[in-house]
N, C-alpha and C positions, 0 to 999 in steps of 0.2 A: 504494500500500500504506500502510495506517495503522499507526502505532506507538503503543502505549499504555504509559505509565509509571505504575506504582503503587508507592508505598512508604510506610512509616510504622512507628511503634512506640508502645507504651504500656506503662505499669507501674502496678499497683494499689498500695493502701496496705500490703499484706502482702508485697510483693516479687515477685509473679508478673509476668512480662513477656511481651510478644509483639513480634517484629520481623519485617518482611516487605518484600520488594521483588519487582517483576516488570517485565520488559520484553517486550512481545509484538509480533509482526509479523503483521498481519491479512491474510487473503485478501480480495480485492476484494468489497465488500458482504457480508462474512462475518466470522467470528470468527478468533482467532489460529490460525496454522499453525505458528509457531515461537514458543517461549516460554522465556526465561531467568528462573528464579525462585529465591527464597530465603525460607525460613520458619524462624523460631526461636521456639519456645514453651517457655520455661523449660528451655533447653538441649536440647530435642528438635528437632534440626535436619534439614531436608530441603531440598536445593538441587540445581539442575542445569538441563539443557536438555531440553525436551520438543518433540516434533513431532506434529502432528495432521493428519488428513484432514478436510476440510470439504466439504459438498455444494455444488453450484453454485447452489442456491436462495438468494436473498438472505436474510440473517438476519431482517430485519423481517417478511418473508412467513412464515417458519417460526414466529416468535413469535405472529403473528396466527392462524395455523392452530392452534397449540397452545391458545390461549385459547378458540377456537371449540369444540375437542374437549372441553376441560375443563369448559366450560359447557353441554355437550350432555346429552341424556338417556341416553347410553350407560352400560352397566354399567362398573364399575371395570376388569374384565378387558378389555372392548372398548376402553376409553380407553387402557389400557396398550399394547395392540397397535397402535392407531392412532398413538399418539405414537412408538412404535418405528419405524413406517413413515415418519413425517414426518422424524424425526431420523436416519434411516439415512445412513451416510456421514459422520457427525459422530463421529470416532473417534480416540482416542489411539493413536499408532503406535510411538513410540520415546521412551525416556528414557535419559539419561546423567547420572549425578550421584551424590549421596550421600543415602542414605535415613536415616530416624530411628533405625535400629539401628546406624548407623555404618558401613554397608557401602557400598563403591563399586560401582555397578551400571550395566550397560548392558542394557536390556531392549527387545526388539523384539516388537511385537504384530501379530496378523493383522488382516484388514480389518474384523473385528467388535470390535476393541479387546482381544481376549483375549491375554495374554502367551504367547508361543510359544518364545522363546529368552531365556535370562537368563545373563549373565556377571557373576560377583560376586567381589570380593575382600572377605572379611569383616573384622571389627574386629581379628581375630588374624592378618591378612595371609595367610589361607588362601584360595586361589582355587578356583572351581568354575564349571562351565558346565552349564546344564540346558536340556533340550528338553522342552516341555510340550505336552500335547494340548489340544483345544478346551475341555476342562473344567478346565484348570489343573493337571492331574496330571502330575508329572514322569515322562516315558517313558524318558529316557536321561540319564545324568549322568556328567560327567567331572570329577574321577576318580570311579569307582564307589564305592558304600558298601563299607566294609571289614567 
């Protein structure tokens, strides 16, 4: 298993800054399946742990197939469908951390990467749990809306 470390920061002349760090654990011949990450852009922070599904096809093979499709004479719609098929199984599945709104969140996604369960403690320490359909619409919420 490969491990990748990425980190850095920068600041411009007017005081805008960016700071980031990432530690990833890669599937054999593929991309990361576990990632710890931190991003801070002018006090907009997002950090946590993410889990991904990856296909068994080696990453270089997927990249090569992608370039062939993008350079083909297919229509834009056909290219999009072909790329979806190639990258199927390359999916974010879980996140636990803090988002840029200041919420602590645990989010579980389905096999297509669509969020299906979200547990949140917002910036005012108010907890909620949401169940979502495949389109991202909340179908059930605890506590219910008053």
